N, C-alpha and C positions, 0 to 999 in steps of 0.2 A: 578837409572837414566841411568847409563852406560849400563846396560843390555838392556834397552828400546832403547837407541841410537844404539846399536849394531844390534838389531833386525830390526830397521828401515833401516839401511844401506843395508840390504839384500833384501828389497822389491823393486820390479820393479818400477822405477820412472814413474810418471804420464804421461809424454810426450814421453816416449821411443818408444812405438809402433807407435804412430801418426807420429813421426819424421822419423822412419824407413820407413813407408809407403810413406811419402812425398819424401824422398830420392829415393825410388824405382821408383816413378813416374817420377821425374825429370831425373833420370838416363836413363829411357827408352826414354825420349824425345830426347836423343842424336841421335837416329836413324832418327828422323824426320828432323834434321837440316842438314843432308848430302845432298849435291848438287849432285844428281845422273846423271846430264848431263855432269859432268866432265869426262875427259878421264880416270882418275885413280879412278873412283868411286868404283870399286870393291875392290881395295886396301884400300880405305878410309873406306868402310863398314867393311872390315875385321879388320882393326885397331880399329875402334869404337866398334865393337862387342867384341873384346878381352878386351878393356878398360872397357866397360859396364859390362861384366861378372866379371871382377876383382872388380868392384864397388859393384856388388851384393854380392860377398864374404865378402867384408868389411862390408856391411850393415848387413849381417847375423851375423857376429861376434859382431858388434855394438849392435844389438838387443839382443844378448846373454850376453852382459855386459863386453866384453873384453876391458880393458883400452887402449891397443894399437890401437884398432879400434876407440875409442873415440878420441885419439890423431890424428889419420889420418883424422877423420871427421873435427876436428878443423883446421888442416893444409889445408884441401880441402876448408874449409870456407874462408881462406885467398885467395886462388886461385879464388874463386867465386867473391870476392871483386875486384880482379885484372881484371877479365873478364868484368866488367862493362865498361871498357874503349872502348870496341868494340860494345857496345849496339847500337849506332846510325848507325853503318855500316852494321849491320846484318839484315837478313830477319825476318819476324814475328815469326816463330817457335823458332828461336834462341833467339829473344828478350824475348819471354815467358819463355824459359828455364833459361836464364841469370837472369831475374827478380825474378823468383821463387827461384832459387838457392841463390841469394843475400839476399832475405828476410829470407830464411831458415838459411843462414849463420849468419845473425844478431842474430837470436834466439839462434843458437848453441854457438856462442861466449859467450853469457850471460849464457844460461842454463847449458851447459856442464861444466861450471866453478863454478856452485853453489855447496855448500857443499854436499847436498843430492846426486846430480849426481856424483860428484867425489867419494864419499864414495861407492856408488853402483858399479861404474866401478872398483874400487880398491878392493872390497871385494872378498874373495875367492869363495863365493857362488853365485856370480853374473851370472855365466854361467849356473846356474840351471834355469829351466823353472819356 
């Protein structure tokens, strides 16, 4: 039984790829919420671009099974819950992004704390394809 459990820990969890794709999409929506009519729009685009690129690096390592990336996704989920306070003040693209991220965050708080997900992210072979 132990050998079977050990083998299961190294299998890619069912929702890993789907959640990485969802995070990639919501990450890209960040560019759509920029108010380009602002005087400092170029600076905002630059800051968002750097932040979004860092997000894609984290998503890549999350998909590869790195536990530190799992922890960052969980911490970011908490930030997504906080962002809900501005939902009524934001324009439609921001509302879509905030809503999608909050729904994904609810799933992450549950799923990334399940035994199967924790074991996968903590296993040494989790970074193998």
